[in-house]
KOLTORZA-144233 format. One record per residue (C-alpha): residue number from 1; x, y, z. Coordinates in steps of 0.02 Angstrom, whole numbers, plus 50000, padded with zeros to 5 digits. Each point is the difference from the previous one (the first is absolute). Layout:
<pts>
<k->NUM; xx->X; yy->Y; zz->Z>
...
</pts>
This chain:
<pts>
<k->1; xx->46861; yy->50719; zz->50769>
<k->2; xx->50037; yy->49842; zz->50101>
<k->3; xx->49965; yy->49896; zz->49844>
<k->4; xx->50124; yy->50103; zz->49899>
<k->5; xx->50133; yy->49982; zz->50135>
<k->6; xx->49972; yy->49812; zz->50003>
<k->7; xx->50026; yy->49991; zz->49812>
<k->8; xx->50163; yy->50098; zz->50017>
<k->9; xx->50064; yy->49880; zz->50134>
<k->10; xx->49950; yy->49846; zz->49900>
<k->11; xx->50077; yy->50074; zz->49843>
<k->12; xx->50163; yy->50031; zz->50091>
<k->13; xx->50002; yy->49822; zz->50068>
<k->14; xx->49966; yy->49929; zz->49829>
<k->15; xx->50142; yy->50106; zz->49930>
<k->16; xx->50120; yy->49935; zz->50132>
<k->17; xx->49945; yy->49821; zz->49969>
<k->18; xx->50045; yy->50023; zz->49818>
<k->19; xx->50181; yy->50045; zz->50043>
<k->20; xx->50063; yy->49862; zz->50115>
<k->21; xx->50158; yy->49959; zz->49899>
<k->22; xx->50048; yy->50183; zz->49977>
<k->23; xx->49985; yy->50034; zz->50186>
<k->24; xx->50112; yy->49850; zz->50040>
<k->25; xx->50127; yy->50034; zz->49863>
<k->26; xx->50180; yy->50011; zz->50057>
<k->27; xx->50102; yy->50127; zz->49902>
<k->28; xx->50189; yy->49976; zz->50001>
<k->29; xx->50094; yy->50155; zz->49945>
<k->30; xx->50166; yy->49948; zz->49921>
<k->31; xx->50127; yy->50142; zz->49985>
<k->32; xx->50136; yy->49974; zz->49869>
<k->33; xx->50114; yy->50103; zz->49886>
<k->34; xx->49943; yy->49935; zz->49830>
<k->35; xx->49859; yy->50121; zz->49967>
<k->36; xx->50082; yy->50107; zz->49867>
<k->37; xx->49913; yy->50033; zz->49836>
<k->38; xx->50035; yy->49858; zz->49880>
<k->39; xx->50086; yy->49891; zz->50132>
<k->40; xx->49955; yy->49824; zz->49943>
<k->41; xx->50041; yy->49931; zz->50171>
<k->42; xx->49844; yy->50082; zz->50069>
<k->43; xx->49897; yy->49899; zz->49876>
<k->44; xx->50085; yy->49838; zz->50055>
<k->45; xx->49957; yy->50038; zz->50182>
<k->46; xx->49821; yy->50040; zz->49956>
<k->47; xx->49978; yy->49837; zz->49906>
<k->48; xx->50066; yy->49901; zz->50149>
<k->49; xx->49887; yy->50099; zz->50117>
<k->50; xx->49850; yy->49960; zz->49891>
<k->51; xx->50039; yy->49815; zz->50015>
<k->52; xx->50017; yy->50016; zz->50190>
<k->53; xx->49832; yy->50088; zz->50012>
<k->54; xx->49917; yy->49865; zz->49894>
<k->55; xx->50065; yy->49867; zz->50120>
<k->56; xx->49961; yy->50102; zz->50156>
<k->57; xx->49825; yy->50075; zz->49987>
<k->58; xx->49977; yy->50142; zz->50122>
<k->59; xx->50180; yy->50061; zz->49989>
<k->60; xx->50048; yy->50142; zz->49883>
<k->61; xx->50179; yy->50054; zz->49961>
<k->62; xx->50013; yy->50187; zz->49976>
<k->63; xx->50163; yy->50048; zz->49915>
<k->64; xx->50071; yy->50168; zz->50053>
<k->65; xx->50162; yy->50079; zz->49941>
<k->66; xx->50030; yy->50171; zz->50078>
<k->67; xx->50180; yy->50004; zz->49938>
<k->68; xx->50121; yy->49905; zz->49889>
<k->69; xx->50141; yy->50036; zz->50125>
<k->70; xx->50025; yy->49878; zz->50143>
<k->71; xx->50044; yy->50129; zz->50132>
<k->72; xx->49858; yy->50116; zz->49951>
<k->73; xx->49880; yy->49852; zz->50005>
<k->74; xx->50060; yy->49950; zz->50172>
<k->75; xx->49984; yy->50177; zz->50068>
<k->76; xx->49825; yy->50013; zz->49927>
<k->77; xx->49952; yy->49838; zz->50087>
<k->78; xx->50067; yy->50065; zz->50165>
<k->79; xx->49895; yy->50157; zz->49980>
<k->80; xx->49845; yy->49896; zz->49959>
<k->81; xx->50034; yy->49893; zz->50154>
<k->82; xx->50004; yy->50154; zz->50111>
<k->83; xx->49827; yy->50042; zz->49933>
<k->84; xx->49939; yy->49822; zz->50031>
<k->85; xx->49988; yy->49959; zz->49815>
<k->86; xx->50153; yy->49895; zz->49958>
<k->87; xx->49988; yy->49879; zz->49853>
<k->88; xx->49984; yy->49820; zz->50057>
<k->89; xx->50145; yy->49941; zz->49890>
<k->90; xx->50152; yy->50105; zz->49957>
<k->91; xx->50146; yy->49973; zz->49882>
<k->92; xx->50159; yy->50047; zz->50096>
<k->93; xx->50173; yy->50017; zz->49923>
<k->94; xx->50130; yy->49878; zz->50064>
<k->95; xx->50107; yy->50138; zz->50077>
<k->96; xx->49854; yy->50059; zz->50107>
<k->97; xx->49978; yy->49830; zz->50084>
<k->98; xx->50068; yy->50048; zz->50171>
<k->99; xx->49910; yy->50167; zz->50000>
<k->100; xx->49836; yy->49914; zz->49956>
<k->101; xx->50025; yy->49877; zz->50143>
<k->102; xx->50040; yy->50142; zz->50121>
<k->103; xx->49857; yy->50109; zz->49944>
<k->104; xx->49865; yy->49907; zz->50097>
<k->105; xx->49889; yy->50014; zz->49847>
<k->106; xx->50010; yy->49819; zz->49945>
<k->107; xx->49967; yy->49828; zz->50070>
<k->108; xx->50127; yy->49864; zz->49962>
<k->109; xx->49937; yy->49885; zz->49863>
<k->110; xx->50068; yy->49851; zz->50097>
<k->111; xx->49882; yy->50042; zz->50143>
<k->112; xx->49842; yy->49997; zz->49895>
<k->113; xx->50038; yy->49872; zz->49864>
<k->114; xx->49918; yy->49828; zz->50007>
<k->115; xx->50107; yy->49843; zz->50012>
<k->116; xx->49966; yy->49969; zz->49815>
<k->117; xx->50057; yy->50175; zz->49957>
<k->118; xx->50158; yy->49982; zz->50104>
<k->119; xx->50037; yy->49839; zz->49906>
<k->120; xx->49974; yy->50096; zz->49837>
<k->121; xx->50123; yy->50131; zz->50062>
<k->122; xx->50134; yy->49867; zz->50018>
<k->123; xx->49992; yy->49973; zz->49812>
<k->124; xx->50076; yy->50173; zz->49969>
<k->125; xx->50184; yy->49998; zz->49954>
<k->126; xx->50103; yy->50009; zz->50162>
<k->127; xx->50107; yy->50148; zz->49947>
<k->128; xx->49841; yy->50098; zz->49964>
<k->129; xx->49898; yy->49958; zz->50154>
<k->130; xx->50148; yy->50025; zz->50118>
<k->131; xx->50002; yy->50186; zz->49962>
<k->132; xx->49826; yy->50024; zz->50073>
<k->133; xx->50030; yy->49897; zz->50156>
<k->134; xx->50071; yy->50096; zz->50149>
<k->135; xx->50055; yy->49881; zz->50136>
<k->136; xx->49869; yy->49863; zz->49994>
<k->137; xx->49856; yy->50113; zz->49950>
<k->138; xx->49925; yy->49997; zz->49825>
<k->139; xx->49945; yy->50178; zz->49968>
<k->140; xx->49946; yy->49997; zz->49819>
<k->141; xx->49987; yy->49898; zz->49841>
<k->142; xx->50120; yy->50035; zz->49855>
<k->143; xx->49913; yy->50054; zz->49841>
<k->144; xx->50087; yy->50104; zz->49866>
<k->145; xx->50180; yy->49939; zz->50016>
<k->146; xx->50147; yy->50055; zz->49895>
<k->147; xx->50188; yy->50020; zz->49995>
<k->148; xx->50115; yy->50105; zz->49891>
<k->149; xx->50067; yy->49945; zz->49831>
<k->150; xx->50111; yy->50077; zz->49866>
<k->151; xx->49916; yy->50055; zz->49838>
<k->152; xx->50107; yy->50037; zz->49848>
<k->153; xx->49986; yy->50055; zz->49820>
<k->154; xx->50051; yy->49840; zz->49912>
<k->155; xx->49997; yy->50083; zz->49830>
<k->156; xx->50145; yy->50111; zz->50052>
<k->157; xx->50098; yy->49865; zz->50091>
<k->158; xx->49983; yy->49888; zz->49847>
<k->159; xx->50061; yy->50138; zz->49882>
<k->160; xx->50149; yy->50030; zz->50114>
<k->161; xx->50027; yy->49811; zz->50014>
<k->162; xx->49989; yy->50009; zz->50189>
<k->163; xx->49958; yy->49835; zz->50081>
<k->164; xx->49900; yy->50034; zz->50158>
<k->165; xx->50044; yy->49865; zz->50128>
<k->166; xx->49859; yy->49911; zz->50090>
<k->167; xx->50084; yy->50048; zz->50164>
<k->168; xx->50084; yy->50171; zz->50009>
<k->169; xx->50105; yy->50077; zz->50138>
<k->170; xx->50029; yy->50185; zz->50033>
<k->171; xx->50164; yy->49983; zz->49905>
<k->172; xx->49912; yy->49915; zz->49853>
<k->173; xx->49872; yy->50138; zz->49978>
<k->174; xx->50134; yy->50134; zz->50018>
<k->175; xx->50104; yy->49915; zz->49865>
<k->176; xx->49849; yy->49982; zz->49883>
<k->177; xx->49951; yy->50180; zz->50031>
<k->178; xx->50176; yy->50057; zz->49954>
<k->179; xx->49980; yy->49916; zz->49831>
<k->180; xx->49832; yy->50085; zz->49976>
<k->181; xx->50075; yy->50168; zz->50050>
<k->182; xx->50135; yy->49981; zz->49867>
<k->183; xx->49861; yy->49970; zz->49872>
<k->184; xx->49907; yy->50158; zz->50054>
<k->185; xx->50020; yy->50089; zz->49830>
<k->186; xx->49931; yy->49849; zz->49908>
<k->187; xx->49853; yy->49980; zz->50118>
<k->188; xx->49957; yy->50186; zz->49996>
<k->189; xx->50004; yy->50002; zz->49811>
<k->190; xx->49857; yy->49875; zz->50003>
<k->191; xx->49914; yy->50069; zz->50155>
<k->192; xx->50040; yy->50179; zz->50055>
<k->193; xx->49905; yy->49967; zz->50163>
<k->194; xx->50141; yy->49890; zz->50064>
<k->195; xx->50076; yy->50067; zz->50162>
<k->196; xx->50096; yy->49864; zz->50091>
<k->197; xx->50024; yy->49813; zz->50016>
<k->198; xx->49882; yy->49969; zz->50146>
<k->199; xx->49862; yy->50079; zz->50103>
<k->200; xx->49899; yy->49942; zz->50148>
<k->201; xx->49904; yy->50080; zz->50143>
<k->202; xx->50100; yy->50070; zz->50145>
<k->203; xx->49915; yy->49893; zz->50131>
<k->204; xx->50048; yy->49902; zz->50154>
<k->205; xx->49924; yy->49841; zz->49927>
<k->206; xx->50146; yy->49956; zz->49887>
<k->207; xx->50136; yy->50023; zz->50134>
<k->208; xx->49893; yy->49892; zz->50114>
<k->209; xx->50003; yy->49864; zz->49867>
<k->210; xx->50188; yy->50015; zz->49978>
<k->211; xx->50024; yy->49987; zz->50189>
<k->212; xx->49895; yy->49841; zz->50005>
<k->213; xx->50100; yy->49928; zz->49855>
<k->214; xx->50156; yy->50019; zz->50109>
<k->215; xx->49906; yy->49917; zz->50145>
<k->216; xx->50025; yy->50164; zz->50093>
<k->217; xx->49878; yy->50078; zz->50122>
<k->218; xx->49945; yy->50178; zz->49973>
<k->219; xx->49944; yy->50022; zz->50181>
<k->220; xx->50049; yy->49926; zz->50167>
<k->221; xx->49902; yy->49872; zz->50101>
<k->222; xx->49990; yy->49886; zz->49848>
<k->223; xx->49924; yy->50134; zz->49889>
<k->224; xx->49879; yy->50046; zz->50139>
<k->225; xx->49925; yy->49826; zz->50005>
<k->226; xx->50059; yy->49937; zz->50171>
<k->227; xx->49984; yy->50171; zz->50084>
<k->228; xx->49964; yy->50176; zz->49940>
<k->229; xx->50136; yy->50071; zz->49890>
<k->230; xx->50099; yy->50137; zz->50086>
<k->231; xx->50142; yy->50022; zz->49875>
<k->232; xx->50018; yy->50003; zz->49812>
<k->233; xx->50154; yy->49921; zz->49920>
<k->234; xx->50023; yy->50134; zz->49868>
<k->235; xx->50189; yy->50008; zz->50030>
<k->236; xx->50032; yy->49813; zz->49988>
<k->237; xx->50127; yy->49937; zz->49871>
<k->238; xx->49857; yy->49924; zz->49900>
<k->239; xx->49906; yy->50166; zz->49989>
<k->240; xx->50161; yy->50095; zz->49962>
<k->241; xx->50027; yy->49883; zz->49852>
<k->242; xx->49829; yy->50051; zz->49936>
<k->243; xx->50039; yy->50184; zz->50027>
<k->244; xx->50162; yy->49982; zz->49902>
<k->245; xx->49900; yy->49925; zz->49855>
<k->246; xx->49893; yy->50158; zz->49992>
<k->247; xx->50159; yy->50103; zz->50004>
<k->248; xx->50075; yy->49902; zz->49854>
<k->249; xx->49842; yy->50024; zz->49897>
<k->250; xx->50007; yy->50187; zz->50029>
<k->251; xx->50186; yy->50025; zz->49970>
<k->252; xx->49995; yy->49903; zz->49837>
<k->253; xx->49842; yy->50092; zz->49940>
<k->254; xx->49908; yy->49835; zz->49982>
<k->255; xx->49843; yy->50043; zz->50100>
<k->256; xx->49854; yy->50119; zz->49981>
<k->257; xx->49832; yy->50019; zz->50086>
<k->258; xx->49850; yy->50116; zz->50000>
<k->259; xx->50065; yy->50099; zz->50148>
<k->260; xx->49853; yy->49942; zz->50107>
<k->261; xx->50032; yy->49865; zz->50132>
<k->262; xx->49889; yy->49844; zz->50000>
<k->263; xx->49935; yy->50043; zz->49826>
<k->264; xx->49965; yy->49824; zz->49937>
<k->265; xx->49878; yy->50056; zz->49866>
<k->266; xx->50105; yy->50145; zz->49940>
<k->267; xx->50157; yy->49894; zz->49988>
<k->268; xx->49904; yy->49869; zz->49903>
<k->269; xx->49943; yy->50132; zz->49876>
<k->270; xx->50179; yy->50065; zz->49986>
<k->271; xx->50061; yy->49826; zz->49954>
<k->272; xx->49855; yy->49975; zz->49880>
<k->273; xx->50046; yy->50156; zz->49902>
<k->274; xx->50174; yy->49932; zz->49965>
<k->275; xx->50092; yy->50112; zz->50122>
<k->276; xx->50091; yy->49849; zz->50069>
<k->277; xx->50045; yy->49823; zz->49950>
<k->278; xx->49983; yy->49920; zz->50173>
<k->279; xx->49869; yy->50030; zz->50133>
<k->280; xx->49953; yy->49926; zz->50170>
<k->281; xx->49818; yy->49992; zz->50052>
<k->282; xx->49873; yy->49885; zz->50079>
<k->283; xx->49944; yy->49837; zz->49920>
<k->284; xx->49825; yy->50076; zz->50011>
<k->285; xx->50044; yy->50099; zz->49844>
<k->286; xx->50042; yy->49851; zz->49889>
<k->287; xx->49835; yy->50000; zz->49906>
<k->288; xx->50008; yy->50188; zz->49971>
<k->289; xx->50179; yy->49996; zz->49936>
<k->290; xx->49972; yy->49847; zz->49890>
<k->291; xx->49849; yy->50080; zz->49916>
<k->292; xx->50082; yy->50170; zz->49984>
<k->293; xx->50158; yy->49934; zz->49919>
<k->294; xx->49902; yy->49885; zz->49884>
<k->295; xx->49894; yy->50147; zz->49941>
<k->296; xx->50158; yy->50100; zz->49967>
<k->297; xx->50080; yy->49859; zz->49902>
<k->298; xx->50146; yy->49989; zz->50121>
<k->299; xx->50063; yy->49840; zz->50082>
<k->300; xx->49992; yy->49993; zz->50189>
<k->301; xx->50115; yy->49899; zz->50111>
<k->302; xx->49972; yy->49961; zz->50184>
<k->303; xx->50130; yy->49931; zz->50120>
<k->304; xx->50010; yy->49970; zz->50187>
<k->305; xx->50054; yy->50146; zz->50109>
<k->306; xx->50189; yy->50009; zz->49995>
<k->307; xx->50095; yy->49949; zz->50156>
<k->308; xx->50133; yy->50101; zz->50093>
<k->309; xx->50136; yy->49868; zz->49972>
<k->310; xx->50020; yy->49816; zz->49964>
<k->311; xx->49982; yy->49956; zz->50184>
<k->312; xx->49831; yy->50088; zz->50016>
<k->313; xx->49891; yy->49850; zz->49964>
<k->314; xx->49878; yy->50007; zz->50145>
<k->315; xx->49855; yy->50062; zz->49893>
<k->316; xx->49870; yy->50138; zz->50013>
<k->317; xx->49862; yy->50052; zz->50117>
<k->318; xx->49816; yy->50013; zz->49955>
<k->319; xx->49921; yy->50165; zz->49955>
<k->320; xx->49822; yy->50055; zz->49967>
<k->321; xx->49861; yy->49997; zz->50127>
<k->322; xx->49887; yy->49893; zz->50107>
<k->323; xx->49820; yy->50001; zz->50060>
<k->324; xx->49952; yy->50057; zz->50175>
<k->325; xx->49836; yy->49992; zz->50098>
<k->326; xx->49944; yy->50155; zz->50094>
<k->327; xx->49950; yy->49983; zz->50181>
<k->328; xx->49843; yy->50070; zz->50078>
<k->329; xx->49884; yy->49907; zz->49882>
<k->330; xx->49858; yy->49884; zz->50046>
<k->331; xx->50035; yy->49814; zz->50012>
<k->332; xx->49904; yy->49972; zz->49838>
<k->333; xx->50098; yy->50136; zz->49909>
<k->334; xx->50166; yy->49932; zz->50062>
<k->335; xx->49953; yy->49824; zz->49947>
<k->336; xx->49948; yy->50063; zz->49828>
<k->337; xx->50160; yy->50100; zz->49983>
<k->338; xx->50106; yy->49848; zz->50038>
<k->339; xx->49900; yy->49893; zz->49879>
<k->340; xx->50025; yy->50131; zz->49863>
<k->341; xx->50188; yy->50010; zz->50029>
<k->342; xx->50023; yy->49812; zz->49992>
<k->343; xx->49888; yy->49987; zz->49847>
<k->344; xx->50098; yy->50137; zz->49910>
<k->345; xx->50164; yy->49911; zz->50036>
<k->346; xx->49951; yy->49818; zz->49975>
<k->347; xx->50091; yy->49900; zz->49866>
<k->348; xx->49874; yy->50031; zz->49862>
<k->349; xx->49996; yy->50188; zz->50027>
<k->350; xx->50187; yy->50008; zz->50034>
<k->351; xx->50024; yy->49934; zz->49823>
<k->352; xx->49866; yy->50115; zz->49932>
<k->353; xx->50078; yy->50152; zz->50084>
<k->354; xx->50174; yy->49957; zz->49934>
<k->355; xx->49939; yy->49978; zz->49822>
<k->356; xx->49896; yy->50158; zz->50005>
<k->357; xx->50121; yy->50114; zz->50092>
<k->358; xx->50179; yy->49941; zz->49980>
<k->359; xx->50031; yy->49981; zz->50187>
<k->360; xx->50077; yy->49831; zz->50033>
<k->361; xx->49901; yy->49855; zz->50077>
<k->362; xx->50018; yy->49977; zz->50187>
<k->363; xx->49958; yy->49814; zz->50008>
<k->364; xx->50098; yy->49844; zz->49958>
<k->365; xx->49842; yy->49921; zz->49929>
<k->366; xx->49982; yy->50149; zz->49883>
<k->367; xx->50178; yy->49981; zz->49939>
<k->368; xx->49978; yy->49813; zz->49973>
<k->369; xx->49846; yy->50033; zz->49893>
<k->370; xx->50080; yy->50139; zz->49899>
<k->371; xx->50150; yy->49890; zz->49964>
<k->372; xx->49886; yy->49867; zz->49927>
<k->373; xx->49861; yy->50100; zz->49916>
<k->374; xx->49900; yy->50159; zz->50006>
<k->375; xx->50044; yy->50073; zz->49829>
<k->376; xx->49934; yy->49965; zz->49826>
<k->377; xx->50088; yy->50012; zz->49831>
<k->378; xx->49950; yy->49975; zz->49820>
<k->379; xx->50086; yy->49867; zz->49892>
<k->380; xx->50138; yy->50127; zz->49960>
<k->381; xx->50036; yy->50023; zz->50186>
<k->382; xx->49926; yy->50175; zz->50014>
<k->383; xx->49907; yy->50033; zz->50164>
<k->384; xx->49812; yy->50012; zz->49977>
<k->385; xx->49852; yy->50019; zz->50119>
<k->386; xx->49929; yy->49846; zz->50084>
<k->387; xx->49859; yy->49925; zz->49899>
<k->388; xx->50076; yy->50044; zz->49831>
<k->389; xx->49962; yy->49865; zz->49874>
<k->390; xx->50147; yy->49883; zz->49977>
<k->391; xx->50096; yy->50074; zz->50147>
<k->392; xx->50118; yy->49889; zz->50097>
<k->393; xx->50031; yy->50019; zz->50187>
<k->394; xx->50182; yy->50024; zz->50047>
<k->395; xx->50091; yy->50052; zz->50160>
<k->396; xx->49969; yy->50182; zz->50038>
<k->397; xx->50182; yy->50037; zz->50031>
<k->398; xx->50046; yy->49918; zz->49835>
<k->399; xx->49886; yy->50121; zz->49907>
<k->400; xx->50048; yy->50149; zz->50110>
<k->401; xx->50177; yy->49963; zz->50063>
<k->402; xx->50032; yy->50176; zz->50066>
<k->403; xx->49876; yy->49969; zz->50141>
<k->404; xx->50105; yy->49857; zz->50070>
<k->405; xx->50154; yy->50107; zz->50028>
<k->406; xx->49929; yy->50074; zz->50159>
<k->407; xx->49948; yy->49828; zz->50061>
<k->408; xx->50171; yy->49923; zz->49975>
<k->409; xx->50079; yy->50151; zz->50082>
<k->410; xx->49888; yy->49978; zz->50151>
<k->411; xx->50020; yy->49812; zz->50009>
<k->412; xx->50189; yy->50024; zz->50008>
<k->413; xx->49982; yy->50103; zz->50158>
<k->414; xx->50064; yy->49931; zz->50164>
<k->415; xx->49901; yy->49984; zz->50160>
<k->416; xx->50081; yy->50131; zz->50109>
<k->417; xx->49955; yy->50160; zz->50090>
<k->418; xx->50085; yy->50093; zz->49858>
<k->419; xx->49878; yy->49926; zz->49873>
<k->420; xx->49851; yy->50024; zz->50115>
<k->421; xx->50029; yy->50187; zz->49987>
<k->422; xx->50001; yy->50133; zz->50135>
<k->423; xx->49844; yy->50044; zz->50099>
<k->424; xx->50016; yy->50178; zz->50063>
<k->425; xx->49862; yy->50108; zz->50070>
<k->426; xx->50052; yy->50166; zz->49920>
<k->427; xx->50048; yy->49911; zz->49840>
<k->428; xx->49954; yy->50142; zz->49881>
<k->429; xx->50105; yy->50127; zz->50096>
<k->430; xx->50148; yy->49883; zz->50022>
<k->431; xx->49998; yy->49951; zz->49817>
<k->432; xx->49996; yy->50183; zz->49952>
<k->433; xx->50163; yy->50033; zz->50093>
<k->434; xx->50083; yy->49867; zz->49893>
<k->435; xx->49924; yy->50072; zz->49841>
<k->436; xx->50066; yy->50173; zz->50043>
<k->437; xx->50173; yy->49925; zz->50026>
<k->438; xx->49996; yy->49916; zz->49829>
<k->439; xx->49938; yy->50160; zz->49921>
<k->440; xx->50145; yy->50097; zz->50078>
<k->441; xx->50121; yy->49873; zz->49923>
<k->442; xx->49931; yy->50006; zz->49823>
<k->443; xx->49951; yy->50184; zz->49998>
<k->444; xx->50127; yy->50083; zz->50112>
<k->445; xx->50151; yy->49887; zz->49992>
<k->446; xx->50001; yy->49971; zz->50188>
<k->447; xx->50112; yy->49856; zz->50050>
<k->448; xx->49898; yy->49842; zz->50039>
<k->449; xx->50074; yy->49980; zz->50175>
<k->450; xx->49953; yy->50179; zz->50046>
<k->451; xx->49826; yy->49990; zz->49924>
<k->452; xx->49958; yy->49833; zz->50081>
<k->453; xx->50067; yy->50054; zz->50170>
<k->454; xx->49884; yy->50151; zz->49996>
<k->455; xx->49854; yy->49888; zz->49951>
<k->456; xx->50038; yy->49881; zz->50144>
<k->457; xx->50003; yy->50142; zz->50127>
<k->458; xx->49832; yy->50065; zz->49939>
<k->459; xx->49921; yy->49827; zz->49988>
<k->460; xx->50057; yy->49946; zz->50174>
<k->461; xx->49925; yy->50159; zz->50072>
<k->462; xx->49835; yy->49966; zz->49912>
<k->463; xx->49999; yy->49823; zz->50069>
<k->464; xx->50035; yy->50062; zz->50177>
<k->465; xx->49858; yy->50127; zz->49992>
<k->466; xx->49879; yy->49872; zz->49931>
<k->467; xx->50046; yy->49865; zz->50126>
<k->468; xx->49985; yy->50123; zz->50144>
<k->469; xx->49819; yy->50028; zz->49951>
<k->470; xx->49951; yy->49822; zz->49956>
<k->471; xx->50105; yy->49908; zz->50130>
<k->472; xx->50027; yy->49812; zz->49997>
</pts>
């Protein structure tokens, strides 16, 4: 009996000795929104993670995607944190930045990054990195960055001999849409699905862009960056100008939408079916729209987001999301999480992510490379995969010029609190008050001043309640 027990003990020890690497393996759960069926971005992330694992034996990147909605993902992470099982790295939407900082769930990236990693962070475009810096603290690292652009059906504008300006104002798009409206019978004879000149999601993101273009703050205390925001500027002259634009679109029957606020995908589908000629959406959809229109045999045009007026030249703010490190992890896990984030966002993978996803590059070095190479064409100038026999390397943006529109739009942005964007704890709730105001204008015919005043009252109350709980 003793001999049998001894064999069991020895066998167990031998088994443990055979698993030293597995026992020491660090697993980094990375929560992101790109886990949908057929989402090619998931494959890009996995390929980069495989390279990281090959260079860092003993660390494994486990990709998890509990939702493709930013807010749902964030709420799921909060629930996991309460159960002591938060992912080590989390993708957080730009509008949730202040809430993430207030949540107590995350450690500031600037507090755990090495000097080399902090130097790498400085290579990110200033207008991008400034969004994720509150005061002097670096909370996260920008990753999937975007801004809005205008997509249009160039086949129709060419038939109607409409020249789409490179820079459009509210008045320009209203004038162009009036011409399209007069041609409604002609357009509908070719495509009965046509509904109106333009569609876009009813979201707070576009008004925020148009406020930044006017170098106007959307919240007090320098957009919440020098002290917590306590008041929203929804009744400012700059915001009223935006509200009047929505009113004009409605009264002239130039606008349609799915009826669902924040419906980026649904609005994109509506545009793709030919229901409209113009459409606003994120630059992240460029690849999808280009491929979709090419398959349909229809020409696609892309232009910068139109500006409120000729004086509104201050540029846009950054959108998208950044990467955060959860607190409560071991020192080794935190170190591995930081190493993964800075690997995922280094210059090589910044370029790789841009080319594989459509999100724009965050680094100046990436832009410099893409403006000198990175694409391959055959002797006829047609883009081909790298390694194709006889292929010539050309600047990426020369082969795919649509992708540079977002970059130029961003590079034209000023360095002001307006461009940095607002950081507001209850961002989702505050944004929703603005969305409801816009919806009341386009659906119910409510006067912009009345709708925006109601939104301000609601938003200021939400801010007061939040600040009373969180404090300074």
